[in-house]
N, C-alpha and C positions, 0 to 999 in steps of 0.2 A: 504493500500500499504506499503510495507516494504522496499522499496529501491528507489533510484532516478530513476533507470531504469523503475521501475513500474509507478512512477509518470509521467515520460516523455512519457510512452506508452499509457497513458490514453487519448483517443481521445475526447477532448471536444472542445468548441468553441475557448478557449484561446490557447490551444495547437495546434489547427489546424493552427491558424494564425501564431503561433510561429514557427512551423516547416516549414511553407511556406514563412516566412518573414526574413530568415537568411540573404539573399542578402541585404534586406533593412536595417537590423541591421548593416551590415558591412558598407553600405553607410553612415548611420547616424554616426557611430563611426569615419569614416573618416572626416566627417564635424566637429565633436567635437574636434578631435586631431588637426585639422587645417593643415597648410602646412607642419609642421615638420614631420608628419606621413609619408609623401611621399618624404621627402628630397627636397622639393621645397623652393625656396626663394621668390616665388611670393606672394605678400601681399594677405590676404583674402579679398575678395570684400565685400561691404556693403550688408547685408543680409535682406534688407527691402522688403521682398517678400509679406508681407500682406498689404502693403499700397494700399489704394483704389483710391487715386487721388494725384496729385502733392502737396507736403507739403509746407507750408510757414515756418515751423521750422524743423530743423533736430535733435534738442536736447532740453532739458528743465531742469530748476532748480525749485524746490518747497521749499520755505523758510516757515517752518511750526512753527508757534508761539504757542506752546502748553500751554494751560491754558485760551486762548482767551482774546485778549486785548480789552479794552473798545473803541468802536467806537465813543462814546460821548466825549472822551478825546484825540482823535487823528485825525479823518477825518469828523465826522458828526457833524458840528457846529450848536448848537441850542441856539443862544444868548438870546432868550426871556425867557428861563427857569430861568435866574437869578432873574427875578421878582417874581418867585414862590418858592424861596428857603424854604425848610422844609414843603411845603404843603403836607398834608396827601393824598396819592393816594389810600387808602384802598377801598373806594367805587368805584372809577374810574376803578381800577383793576378788581373788581367784575364784572363790565359791560363788560370788555374785554374778560372775560372767560379765564383768564390767568392761566396757569399751573405753579405752583410755585414749587421750589425745597424744600426739607426738611430743608434747612438752613434758609429760610425766611418765610415759610408758618405759622409759629407760632408767627410771630411778631404782636404786637398790633397795630403798625402804620407802614406806608410805606412812609417815608418822601422823597420828591422830592430832588435829589442831583444834581444841575447844575455843569458842569465842572468848575473848578477854573482856568483852563489854557486859555491863550490868543490864539486866532486864527487870522490868516491873510490870505488874498488871495495872491496867488503866480502864476507866469508864465503868459503866454498868455492865458491859460485856465481859470485863475482866481480861481483855486481850493483852497478851504479852507484847511489849515493844521495847526495843533497844534504847539505851541512853543516847545513841546517835540521832535519834529522831524525836526529840522532846516536843516539837510542835505537832507532829503527827499523833503523838500520844495523847494530846489534848482533844483530838477529834475522833478517837477510835469509834465512838458511838455513831458517827456519821458514815462509817466505812463498813464494807464487807471485805474482810481479809481472807484471801484464798491461799491456803498453804499447800495445796495439792495439784498445782499446775505441773504438767509434763509435756515433753516434746521428744521427737526422734533425733533432732539435730544436736550435734556436739561441738560444732565450730560456728563462729559468728556469722559469716555471710549466709550459709544455708539456714541457720536459726532465725536470723532477722527476715529473710525472704519468707520463711514459713509463718512467722507470727504476724508479719505485716502484709502478706499477699496470699497466704493460705497454701503455699507450695514452696518447696526447696528449689524448684526449677525456675529459671528466669523466664520473663515474658508474661507473667500473670498480672492481673490487675490488683492493685492495692486495695486495702479495706476502705480507705477514704474514697477511692474512685467508685467502688461498689456503692457506697452510701450516696455519692453524688448522682450516680446512675439510678439508684432505686428511689431516692427521695426528692430529687430535683432541687431547684433553688428557691430561696426565700427572699433574696435580694439581688436584683440584676446588676447592681453597681459594684458588687464584690464577688470574688470567687466562692464557689460552694465549698471548696476544699482548700484549706491554707495550711502550709507547713512553716513552722518556726524552728530555727536552729539556735538553741540557747547555748551560750558559752559556759565554760567551766572555769573554776578559780584555781585548781590545783596545778602547779607547774610539773608535777611528777606523773600526772594521770597518763595511763596507757590508752591513747585515744584511737578507737576503731574507726576505720574508713567506712563510710556508708555512701550509697549512690542513690540516684533518682529512681531507681527501680522500686525502692521502698515506698515511693509516693506516686509512681507512674500509673498510667491507665492501662498498660498492657494491650490487650485485644479490644477493650472498650474504646469508644470514640475519645479522641484526644482532649475534648473539652472537659472530661471527667478527671484529668490528671491534677494532682495537687500543685498549687502555685506557691513556690517557696519565697518567703519574704526574707530579705537580708537583715543581719543583726546589727550592721553598721551602715551609716549613710542613708540614702533613701531606701525605704523598705523594698521598692521595686525600681529597677533601673529605667531610666528614661521616662520618668513620670512627667517631667517638665518639657514643654515644647521648646523647640529652638528659638533663639532670638528673632523677632519679626514674624513669628507664626502665632496668629491669634487663634482663639478657640473656634471662631466661626470658620476661619480658613482651614483649620485642622479637620473640622466636621465636613467641609466641602471636599477636601482631599480624600477623606475616608469614603464619602459617598461615591466619588468616582472609582476608587479602588474596588469597592464592593460591587459596583455595577460591572466592572471588567471581570471580577472573580465569578459573578453570577453567569456571565456569558460563557466563561470557560466551563463552569459546572454543567450548563446546558448542552455544551459541546461534547464533553467527555464523561460526564456523570460520575466524577470521582467525589465521594462523600467527604474526603479530607478537605475539600475546598469549602464546604459549609463550616467545618471546624475552624478554618483559617479566618473566614469572615467573622465568626463568633469571637475569636481571639482578638481581632482588631477592635471589634466593638467593645469587648470587655476592657481592653487596654484604655480606650478612649474614656470610658466611664470611670475607670479607676484613677485617672488623672485628677478627678474631682473628689472621689470618695476616700482615697488612701491618705492624702495629707491630713484630712480631718480625723481620720482613724488613728494616725500615728502621733497626733498632738495630744499629749497627756496633761496639758495645762489645765484642763477642766476637771482633772481628778483631785478631789479634796485630800487634804493632808492626812486625815484619819484612814483613808483607803491605802495610801502609801505605807502608813504605819502597820496596817494589817498585813500587807505583803512583805514588809521589810524595806530597809533603806536601799537595798539593791534594786528595787522597783523603779527607781529614778534613773537607773543606768541602762542605756540601750543594750540589748543583747543578753542581759543576765537572765537567769531562769525566772526570777520574780517578775522582771519586766515582761518576759514572754508570757507568763501566766496571766498578767493583767492584760496584755494584748489579746490573749485568747478570749477572755471575758468580753472585751470590747467587740471583738469580731462576732461572737455569738449574739451579743445584743443587736447587732446590725444585720443579722440574718444569715451569717455564715453557718453551714450545716455541721462541718467537721474541721477541727483544728488538731493537728498532730504536732507536739513539742518534742523534738529530739534533743536529748541531753547526753553527751558522750563522756567517756572517762571512767566507766564502771568495770573495767577489766583488771581486777587486782590479783595478778599471779605472784606479786611480791609486795612487801610493804603495805599490806592491807590495812592495818590499824591507822597508819597515817593518811593514806589516800582515801579509804572509805569514809573516814571522819570528814575529810574535806568535801567529798562528793555529797554526802548526806546534808551537810550544812548548806551546800548550794541550793538544794531543792526543798528542804524541809519547811521553812516558814513560807516560801512562795506557794507550795502545794496547800498548806493550811490556809493561807490567805485567799486562795482561789475558791476552795470549798466553802469557806465562811462567807465570802463575797457573793457567790452564787446563791447561797442559802438566804442571806438577808435580803437579796433582790427578788426572791421568789422563783429563781431560775433553777435551782438544784433539782427540784422535783421532776423537771422535764429536760434535764441535761445529764447525760451519762458521762462519767469520768472514769478512766482506766489509768492506772499507774503501775509500771513494772518493766522488767527487762525480758530478755530472749530465752534465757535458761537460768539454772542455779549454779552453785559452787560446791566444790567437794568438801567432805568432812576432813580429808587428809590434806597435809600441807604440800605445796609444790616447792621444792628446794629446801633451804635450811629452815629450821624452826627454833624459836626461842620463846620464853614466856611472855614477851612483849611484842613479837613480830612474827608474821607468817604471811603466806600467800595461798591462794586456793585456785585450783584448776576448774575447767568447765564441768558442769553436771547436768544432764538433761532429764534425769528421772524424777526430780521434784524441785520446785521453786515457788516463791510467794509473789503475789501481787495484790493490789486492792482495787475495788471498784466503789463508786459512790453515785448517789442520785439516780435519776432515770428509772425509777421503779425497782431498784435493787435494794434488797433487805438490809437495813443499816444495823450497826451494832452486832455484827455476826462474824465469827471466825469459822471458816468452812474448810473441811479437809483436815487430814492429819498425816504425819510422816512417822516413820520408825524412830527408834532411840538414837539413830545415827544421822537423822535428816537425810537419809539416803534412798529409801524406797517409800512409796505412798502406801498407807495402810487403811485409809478411809477416804471415800468420796474423790476419786481421781477426776481431774478436769483437764482434758487435752486442749491444745491450741484451738482445734476445730470446734470444740464445745464452747470455748470462749467466743469465738466468732459467731456461732449460731445463737448464743445468748445475747450478744450485742445487737445483732440484726433483729432478733425478736423484740427487744425493748424498743427498737425504732420502727416497729410495725412491719417488719419484713420477715418472710418465712425463708430460711436458708435453702430449703429444697426447691422453692418456686422462684427464687431470685436468680434468673439464668440469663446467659447471653450466648446466642449461637456463634460458634467460631470453629472453623475447620471441621464442620459437620457435627459438632458436639455441643450439647447445652452445658456451657461452662458455668461453674458455681464457685463462690468464695471457699466454701467448705469442701469442694472437690467431690470424689466418689467414695472416699473412706467414710466409716460411720461418724456421725456428729450428732450431738444432742444439745437441746436447750437445758441448761442447769436450772431446773424449776425451783430447787430448794433455796436459791438465793434470790429469788423474785418476791417482792413484797406483795 
């Protein structure tokens, strides 16, 4: 074929539907451009057309602790281990059939490393919380602490892909993209799914690299991918028009560009062109909405006090937590906060203390802020890492210093709001915090439960790709954890 005309004249399946679907294309374009395309001032309605039942939550925040915090030093209290300090677990591990990482598989001994931190019961629930998290301890009755999470992944990249996309294989859609696809937008001037990268304060932290795969749209349309806000400078690049370019001129330029893109779409029928049009339009609207969003001058001093002094510093976790609340107030469906540096293979007492201090008051402030605004009841919050840490020490061990390797068989996280039962500790591990002995919760169960709280059935939320009905929870068994639902 030597010309575009010849290409378009070829009657194949794709072109048949293209030629007969122009009207649908125009309708889709109208929905993407929103009310401005028709000169209307009527707000765009909530587009939650795929919800399967009445939701308990309208929106969600996922606080992702990249690197995997130690459950033994935060929530999973095992006081009897202090009597077994330095006991060699080599033979015991062999009986467990443990799969070891390359970082510890060559060790001659596997000395047991009890936590050096103090634990106390808190709240009416009597939940044990480490001294590292004093602010979290104050709000245990607002939380559901799950101590029986588990995963198949033993290394960071596949573990993060599994917990944030539902699969250890690349190319899958992230949980935020699925929520965008299933729930639609509540504000056409801001992205439905926003990613925030919070900085960490410890100069010694082992920082894991992460990629956009964790917030990408995979096989879903590109408009459902997360939009990453920067932690320094303008939240989004190129928010300001070039000198001499007025708002009206920018609008006129976009109208011309959209018209050319629409002609191309009519010619070749590529759906990615519609995504491109939508992205240009969203960028134009964000030029007005994001500067107001990022201006914290309207936040009263008592709110900054609630989150902590770090909330005034761009890019900190506390600042990101406050930004997440501001985004939700303005209609963003899903905010994911990534906080790296939780991979403590050595010097855990020093580094974990620093990491916990980074997030503790900010997380407390977020939950209390949502609560006092009446938003917590319909906002789901999740806080945790991608797997747990071993009971044995990696490398040398002393009474004041140790490190822990990766451990997939059990770890802890907490959930709050969004119809989740508060003041509850769910699941239990054995005396070694090694195996789950009560109420196991797999990553897929977590995903199914999150979707359920947002009105989505994980088995019915599908997208056809390569001849298969793709799902966030895949084809493996997954269940909604009904015991933690209020």
